[in-house]
C-alpha positions in Angstrom: -4.7 -50.4 -27.5 -5.9 -47.6 -29.6 -9.1 -46.5 -29.2 -11.0 -46.6 -32.8 -13.0 -43.7 -34.1 -16.3 -45.7 -33.7 -15.4 -46.2 -30.0 -14.7 -42.6 -29.3 -18.0 -41.5 -30.8 -19.8 -44.3 -28.4 -17.9 -42.6 -25.8 -19.0 -39.1 -26.8 -22.6 -40.1 -27.2 -22.5 -41.8 -23.5 -20.9 -38.4 -22.4 -23.5 -36.4 -23.8 -26.5 -38.1 -22.2 -25.0 -37.0 -18.9 -26.9 -34.5 -17.1 -24.8 -31.6 -16.1 -24.7 -32.5 -12.4 -23.8 -36.2 -13.4 -20.7 -34.6 -16.0 -19.7 -32.2 -13.1 -19.5 -35.1 -10.5 -17.3 -37.1 -12.9 -15.0 -34.0 -13.3 -14.7 -32.2 -9.8 -12.7 -33.4 -6.9 -14.5 -31.2 -4.5 -16.3 -28.0 -4.0 -14.6 -25.4 -2.1 -16.4 -22.9 -0.3 -14.6 -19.6 0.1 -15.6 -16.2 2.2 -13.5 -13.2 1.5 -13.0 -10.1 3.2 -13.3 -7.0 1.4 -9.9 -6.0 0.5 -9.1 -9.6 -0.6 -12.2 -9.7 -2.9 -10.8 -6.3 -4.3 -7.7 -7.6 -5.2 -9.3 -10.7 -6.6 -11.5 -8.2 -8.8 -8.4 -6.4 -9.7 -6.8 -9.5 -10.9 -9.7 -10.5 -12.9 -9.9 -7.2 -14.7 -6.0 -7.3 -15.5 -6.3 -10.7 -17.0 -9.8 -9.9 -18.8 -11.3 -13.1 -17.0 -14.6 -12.9 -15.9 -15.2 -15.9 -13.5 -13.3 -15.7 -10.2 -13.2 -19.6 -10.0 -11.0 -19.3 -13.3 -8.7 -16.9 -11.8 -8.3 -19.0 -8.7 -7.7 -22.4 -10.5 -5.0 -20.5 -12.9 -3.3 -18.9 -9.7 -3.1 -22.6 -8.0 -1.8 -24.1 -11.0 0.8 -21.3 -11.8 1.8 -21.4 -7.7 2.3 -25.1 -8.2 5.1 -24.5 -10.7 7.2 -22.4 -8.5 10.1 -23.9 -6.7 10.0 -24.1 -2.9 11.6 -21.0 -2.3 9.5 -18.6 -4.6 6.4 -20.6 -3.1 7.6 -19.8 0.3 8.0 -16.0 -0.8 4.5 -15.9 -1.4 3.5 -16.9 2.0 5.5 -14.0 3.4 3.5 -11.2 1.7 
């Protein structure tokens, strides 16, 4: 059944009432703590600069989604670097 414009607006108002913590808890699956060695951090910063992205989380998310599109052979090649 299609949602009416009135129902969408009501849902939007409900979402807008949520605190930031509540909103994130609905969206997030989990929080990942990541410690980086200096060389790995330097590579992350380099990739961020090349892509003109300011947030490391954004780059990591994009890399994960990009890797998931690879076929098994190409994905395996990444682990052999």
